[in-house]
Structures are given as structure tokens and as C-alpha cells.
C-alpha positions in Angstrom: 53.8 52.0 -8.3 50.6 50.4 -8.5 51.0 49.8 -12.3 54.4 47.9 -11.5 52.9 46.1 -9.2 50.7 44.8 -11.1 53.1 43.7 -14.0 55.5 41.9 -11.3 52.5 39.8 -10.8 51.6 39.0 -14.3 55.4 38.3 -15.1 54.7 35.2 -12.6 51.8 33.5 -13.6 52.4 30.5 -15.5 49.9 30.1 -18.8 47.5 26.7 -18.7 49.3 25.8 -21.9 52.6 25.8 -23.9 53.6 26.5 -27.4 51.7 29.7 -28.5 49.3 32.0 -28.2 45.9 30.4 -26.0 44.0 31.6 -28.6 45.2 30.0 -31.0 44.6 27.0 -29.2 40.9 27.6 -28.4 40.2 27.8 -32.3 41.7 24.6 -32.7 39.7 22.9 -30.4 36.6 24.6 -31.5 37.3 23.7 -34.7 38.2 20.0 -33.9 35.0 19.7 -31.8 32.6 21.0 -34.8 33.6 18.1 -37.1 34.5 15.2 -34.8 32.0 15.4 -31.6 29.6 12.4 -31.3 26.0 13.2 -32.1 24.4 12.9 -28.6 20.9 14.3 -28.0 21.6 16.5 -25.3 23.5 18.5 -27.5 20.8 19.5 -30.1 19.4 21.8 -27.3 19.6 24.6 -25.1 16.7 23.7 -22.9 18.0 23.4 -19.6 16.2 20.8 -18.2 17.3 18.5 -20.7 21.1 19.8 -20.3 20.4 19.3 -16.7 19.0 15.9 -16.3 22.0 14.3 -18.7 24.5 15.9 -17.2 23.4 13.9 -13.7 23.0 11.2 -15.8 26.2 11.0 -16.5 27.7 11.5 -13.4 29.9 7.8 -12.6 27.7 6.4 -15.6 28.7 5.3 -19.4 27.4 7.4 -22.6 26.2 3.9 -24.1 24.4 3.3 -20.9 23.0 7.0 -20.5 21.4 7.1 -24.0 18.1 4.9 -23.6 17.5 5.8 -19.7 17.7 9.4 -20.7 15.4 8.9 -23.5 12.9 6.8 -21.7 13.4 9.5 -19.0 12.1 12.1 -21.3 9.2 10.7 -22.8 7.5 9.8 -19.1 9.0 13.5 -17.5 9.3 15.6 -20.3 9.4 18.6 -18.7 10.0 20.0 -15.1 6.6 20.5 -14.1 5.7 17.0 -15.2 8.7 15.8 -13.1 7.9 17.6 -10.5 4.2 16.5 -10.1 5.5 13.0 -10.3 5.5 10.7 -6.7 9.2 10.1 -5.9 8.8 6.8 -6.6 7.3 7.3 -10.3 11.0 8.9 -10.5 13.1 6.0 -9.2 11.3 3.4 -11.5 11.9 6.1 -14.8 15.6 5.8 -13.3 15.7 2.3 -12.8 19.0 0.4 -14.3 21.2 3.8 -13.9 22.2 3.1 -10.4 23.2 5.3 -7.5 20.1 6.5 -6.9 20.6 9.5 -4.8 21.3 11.0 -7.9 17.6 10.3 -9.0 15.9 11.5 -5.4 17.9 14.8 -5.4 16.9 15.1 -9.1 13.1 14.9 -8.1 13.8 17.3 -5.0 15.7 20.2 -7.0 12.4 19.8 -9.4 9.8 20.3 -6.9 12.1 23.2 -5.8 12.6 24.9 -9.3 8.3 24.6 -9.6 7.9 25.6 -6.1 10.5 28.7 -5.6 11.1 29.7 -9.3 7.7 28.9 -10.9 9.2 26.6 -13.1 12.0 27.8 -14.4 15.7 27.2 -14.2 18.4 29.9 -12.5 20.6 31.1 -15.3 23.8 31.6 -13.8 26.1 29.0 -11.6 26.1 30.8 -8.7 22.8 30.3 -8.2 22.2 27.3 -9.7 24.3 25.6 -6.4 22.1 26.4 -4.6 19.8 23.8 -5.3 19.6 20.2 -4.4 22.2 18.1 -6.0 24.0 20.6 -8.2 27.5 20.9 -7.4 30.1 23.3 -8.9 30.6 21.0 -12.1 26.8 20.4 -13.0 26.3 24.6 -11.9 28.9 25.8 -14.7 27.6 23.0 -17.3 24.2 24.1 -17.1 25.1 28.1 -17.0 27.4 27.9 -20.1 25.6 25.5 -22.4 21.8 26.8 -21.7 22.4 30.4 -20.8 26.0 31.2 -22.2 27.8 31.9 -18.9 31.4 31.8 -19.2 31.9 29.8 -16.4 34.4 26.3 -16.8 33.8 23.3 -16.0 36.2 20.5 -14.6 35.0 17.0 -14.8 37.2 14.0 -14.9 38.1 14.4 -18.5 38.9 17.9 -18.4 41.4 17.5 -15.4 43.2 14.6 -17.2 43.3 17.3 -20.3 44.2 20.2 -18.1 47.5 18.0 -16.1 48.8 17.1 -19.7 48.7 20.5 -20.9 50.5 21.6 -17.4 52.7 18.9 -17.7 52.0 17.9 -14.1 49.7 17.0 -11.4 47.1 20.1 -10.6 45.0 20.2 -7.1 41.7 20.9 -7.8 42.0 24.2 -7.1 44.8 24.8 -9.8 42.4 22.8 -12.4 39.7 25.3 -11.9 41.5 28.2 -12.1 43.4 27.1 -15.3 40.1 25.7 -16.7 38.4 29.0 -16.5 41.7 31.3 -18.0 42.0 28.5 -21.1 37.8 29.3 -21.8 37.0 31.7 -24.0 34.5 34.5 -23.1 32.0 33.6 -26.3 30.7 30.2 -26.9 32.0 29.3 -23.3 29.3 25.6 -23.4 30.5 24.8 -26.7 34.3 24.9 -25.3 33.2 23.4 -22.3 31.6 20.3 -24.4 34.7 20.7 -26.6 37.5 19.8 -23.3 35.3 17.4 -21.9 34.8 15.3 -25.5 38.7 15.6 -26.0 38.9 13.8 -22.8 36.4 11.2 -23.4 37.3 10.4 -26.9 41.5 11.6 -27.5 42.8 12.4 -24.6 42.1 8.8 -23.0 43.4 7.8 -19.4 44.9 4.9 -21.4 46.9 4.4 -24.6 45.4 8.6 -25.4 45.8 9.2 -29.2 48.3 12.2 -28.8 48.8 11.5 -32.7 45.4 12.6 -33.3 44.8 15.5 -30.9 43.8 18.7 -32.0 46.2 20.9 -29.3 49.1 18.6 -29.3 51.3 21.6 -30.3 50.1 23.3 -26.7 50.8 20.2 -24.6 53.7 19.7 -22.6 52.8 16.3 -21.3 52.4 14.7 -24.2 50.8 11.7 -22.9 50.9 10.3 -19.6 51.1 12.0 -16.7 52.6 10.1 -13.3 50.1 10.2 -10.8 50.0 7.7 -7.5 47.6 4.9 -7.5 44.6 5.9 -5.0 42.2 3.7 -7.1 39.9 2.0 -4.1 40.2 -1.6 -3.4 37.2 -3.5 -4.5 35.9 -5.5 -1.5 34.2 -8.9 -2.4 31.1 -10.4 -1.5 28.4 -13.2 -2.0 25.0 -13.4 -2.4 22.1 -15.9 -3.0 19.1 -14.7 -4.3 15.9 -16.2 -5.0 13.9 -15.7 -8.0 10.8 -17.0 -7.1 8.0 -17.2 -10.1 3.9 -18.5 -10.0 0.8 -17.4 -11.9 2.7 -14.5 -13.8 4.1 -13.1 -10.3 7.4 -12.4 -8.7 8.5 -12.6 -5.3 10.0 -9.1 -4.2 11.3 -7.3 -1.2 11.2 -3.5 -0.8 14.4 -2.2 1.1 13.7 0.0 4.1 13.8 3.7 2.8 16.2 4.5 5.9 18.5 1.9 4.2 22.1 3.7 2.8 22.1 2.3 -0.1 19.1 2.3 -2.5 16.7 2.7 0.0 13.1 1.9 -0.9 14.1 -0.2 -4.2 12.1 -3.4 -4.7 14.9 -6.2 -5.0 14.6 -10.4 -5.2 14.8 -11.9 -1.6 18.4 -12.6 -0.3 20.6 -14.1 1.9 24.2 -13.8 2.5 24.3 -17.4 3.5 23.6 -19.9 1.1 19.8 -20.8 3.1 20.2 -24.3 4.6 16.5 -25.4 3.5 17.7 -24.7 0.0 18.9 -27.6 -1.8 21.9 -26.8 -3.9 20.3 -28.1 -7.1 18.6 -25.0 -7.1 21.2 -23.2 -8.3 20.2 -21.3 -11.9 22.8 -18.5 -12.6 25.9 -16.6 -11.2 26.1 -12.7 -11.9 28.7 -10.3 -11.3 27.3 -6.9 -9.9 29.6 -3.8 -8.5 28.1 -1.3 -6.5 30.6 2.0 -5.4 33.4 -0.3 -3.8 32.3 -3.6 -3.3 32.0 -6.3 -6.2 29.4 -8.9 -5.4 29.0 -12.4 -6.6 25.6 -13.5 -7.1 24.0 -16.7 -7.1 20.6 -17.3 -7.9 18.3 -20.0 -7.0 15.0 -20.4 -8.8 12.4 -23.6 -8.8 13.6 -25.3 -5.0 9.6 -25.6 -4.3 9.6 -28.3 -6.7 12.7 -30.0 -5.5 11.7 -31.0 -1.7 10.0 -29.2 1.1 12.1 -26.0 1.2 9.6 -23.0 2.0 9.4 -20.2 -0.1 11.3 -17.1 1.1 9.3 -13.9 2.5 8.5 -11.0 0.4 5.1 -9.9 -1.8 4.1 -10.8 -5.0 4.1 -8.4 -7.5 2.4 -8.7 -10.7 5.1 -9.0 -13.8 2.9 -6.4 -16.0 3.8 -4.1 -12.9 7.6 -4.4 -12.2 8.2 -1.9 -15.2 6.4 0.6 -12.5 8.5 0.2 -9.4 11.8 1.4 -8.5 13.6 -1.9 -8.8 17.5 -2.4 -8.3 20.0 -2.5 -11.2 20.8 -6.2 -10.2 16.8 -7.4 -9.9 16.7 -5.6 -13.5 19.6 -7.9 -14.3 18.2 -10.9 -13.0 14.6 -10.7 -14.5 16.3 -9.6 -17.9 18.2 -12.4 -18.4 15.6 -14.8 -17.5 12.8 -13.2 -19.7 10.8 -11.7 -17.2 11.0 -7.9 -18.3 
């Protein structure tokens, strides 16, 4: 009786792919990945520190935007001990320009916990890794599978899209994780996880999927897009006026409160939500567009107004230009200072 019950349950199981053997599908994907994967620096190492850093940086950030920051960060903090020994401000300064600064704070906190509680060694299982600050289910599985060979599947946005097209329908988060684990081979799980992510990023794209070159097309039920409700958040539009105030090799800057909900403790240019009456419109220099989470900002940068009348200078601290690279500055500030040739 127990055996019959087991067979009945198994017969109701729907495989995660169509068109035949899961083993053949796995092999086809791995062969494709070996021949077509992008040469990315974090794929050339099994160091859990370097893998962890890349996974945190890649959250909500494009690969091309991460590459240079990843290199600079590793040069400044080559291992977990170096990062743990640094101040949070030093970590934020090295992160500056990547945005979503809570990631950098959690990265620094996590480094100190690994050094303080694990003698500088990463836990080797996804379950243990999830106990650390800033490491969720996806990141834990990525580190454990790539660095330590644990057969733990990953599901990010790219993998979820591949899984839904293979299944031919929208999947819940629970179903996606279950199907990813079913598809994962017991050997070389790290390579397979990266192959799934690579396929979603370069072939099984959100728009205009390249089905004609997909290595696992024959196992795909959707052969293209999956209809989904539009859940994209609408961007809130706001305007800001910034002061780019310079004198004698210095720039006027202010520091955001450490209790701020966004970019706490970061340095930025003085700004207003309305054009200050004392500042002449002729002081307008350039307009920038900048997005933070679900807000789309139009930023009007003012400069040289002190030469156009009696308008007072904005409040703030004078910061030497050669000191700016050592400070945690916001991405918007970095964009403005680069446009003016200051950094």
C-alpha cells in the first residue's frame, strides 16, 4: 500500500519542462553556457567573498554598471578581513555610484559578522548563509552552489522568466523555486545556476526573446512571451534644484542625516525642492534626469550665481576636491561632479 501511494503521487507530478528528458535539457544548457557565456570576473573564481560581492552588487543593477565598481571595490578591500576592518564610511565611499546604499551597509555589517563569529570563513551551506545580514534565499543559494558546490537552485528575475516560459504559464514564487530545484542537476550546480541566469539575461529576454538560438527551445512550452498582468509601479515625478558652489579647489556639500530613509549619511550638493527666490534664473547651468527606486527626478543645477548679484551662498561644508573620492557621495552628486570635470 505505501508503494502504491507513492506511485500515485508521482504520476500526478508535472515535470518542469516539455518535450522529453530533463537530463538532455540540462546537458544542452550546460554545453551552450560553456561556449557562449560572457567572460565576467566573478566567474573566474571560487572565492566566496568575490562571489558574494558580485551577487550583492548585481542586485537591481546592470552588469555593465557593476564591472568597474567591482574591480575598484576588490582593489580597495581584497578580502573579507579588509572590508571588516574598514569604517562604514570607507565602504560607502567605495560603493559610491552604484546606488541602493543599504546594500553597502549590510555588506559591511555582514563582513564584520563573518570575521567576528566565523573567523573570516564563509559558512558553506545556503541555510547557514541565510542567517547572515543582507543575505537572502537567492544570494545564499548562489554562494553555496558556486563556491561550495551545494545543489541549491537560484531564482532571480532572469531564472523566473526562463522557468515560466518552460512551464508555459505564470508561476508563483513557491512554484518557481520548486521547479528550479527539480531542474537543477546534482553535479556542477553552480555552473547550471549561472547558465540559467545567463540564458535569461542574454537569450530568454523580457522583450524580443531570441528563441531561434535558445539551446533548450525544444523543451519550452511557451516559445516566447508569457502574458502577465502589468504590475510595474508608476514613477513619481519630482523636481529638484541643486547648487554647484565652488571656490579655491573646494565644493560646498552637505551630509544627509544618518536617520534618513534613503542614502543615510551620504554627502551631496545643497538642494531645494523649489527654485530659491534669491537665486537668479540665469544661474541655471544644466538639467539632469535621475531615478531613485520609484521616483523620477528632474534636477536643475545652478552655479556661479555669486557673480550675478547679491544672492547668499547655500549652507554646507567646504570639501576639498581631492578629498571627494574618499567620501560616500550619492550617485546624483557623482553624476553632476563628473559632468563638470570636478572628479
